C-alpha positions in Angstrom: -7.4 -2.1 1.4 -4.2 -1.7 -0.6 -4.3 0.9 -3.3 -1.8 1.6 -6.2 -0.7 -2.0 -6.4 0.6 -1.2 -9.9 3.4 0.6 -8.2 4.9 -2.6 -6.9 6.3 -3.3 -10.3 7.1 0.3 -11.3 10.9 0.7 -11.6 10.9 4.4 -10.7 8.9 3.7 -7.5 11.1 0.7 -6.6 14.3 2.8 -7.0 12.9 5.7 -4.8 12.0 3.2 -2.1 15.4 1.5 -2.3 17.1 4.8 -1.9 15.3 5.1 1.4 16.1 1.5 2.4 12.5 0.4 1.8 10.6 -1.9 -0.5 6.9 -2.1 -1.6 4.5 -3.8 0.8 3.7 -7.3 -0.3 0.2 -8.8 -0.4 1.2 -11.1 2.5 2.3 -8.2 4.6 -0.9 -6.4 4.0 -3.0 -9.4 4.9 -1.0 -9.9 8.1 -1.7 -6.3 9.2 -5.3 -6.6 8.3 -5.6 -9.8 10.3 -4.0 -8.1 13.3 -6.6 -5.3 13.1 -9.5 -7.6 12.4 -10.1 -6.0 9.1 -10.8 -7.3 5.6 -8.0 -7.0 3.0 -8.3 -6.4 -0.7 -6.0 -4.9 -3.2 -6.8 -2.6 -6.2 -5.3 -0.3 -8.7 -7.4 2.6 -10.0 -4.8 3.2 -12.8 -5.2 -0.3 -14.3 -8.7 -1.0 -12.9 -7.6 -4.2 -11.3 -9.7 -5.1 -8.3 -11.7 -1.8 -8.2 -15.1 -3.5 -8.7 -14.2 -6.0 -5.9 -13.4 -3.2 -3.5 -16.8 -1.6 -4.0 -18.6 -5.0 -3.8 -16.8 -5.8 -0.5 -17.6 -2.3 0.8 -21.2 -2.6 0.0 -21.4 -6.1 1.5 -19.7 -5.0 4.7 -21.9 -1.9 5.0 -25.0 -4.1 4.8 -24.0 -6.0 7.9 -25.9 -5.4 11.0 -24.5 -4.8 14.5 -23.6 -8.5 15.0 -22.1 -9.1 11.6 -25.2 -10.5 9.9 -26.5 -9.1 6.6 -29.4 -6.8 7.2 -32.6 -8.0 5.4 -33.1 -6.1 2.2 -36.2 -3.9 2.1 -38.2 -3.7 -1.0 -39.9 -0.5 -2.0 -43.3 -0.3 -3.4 -44.5 2.4 -5.7 -48.1 3.3 -5.2 
């Protein structure tokens, strides 16, 4: 998961990274690393709210997977 994606376009952040000979990580770079690790990749910005709901939805979906990657059957509760 990539957070603070709003900083990619922030001039102050870009100048500070440039002073250290660095640049912001691109979405493609993040996806490549996630693929190497066998992980899911999703981006978000808590500051702007972009992608936050998607992060929680993906986390919930992944947490519902069983041992072999299948979604665990949902249990229904009954109130007696």
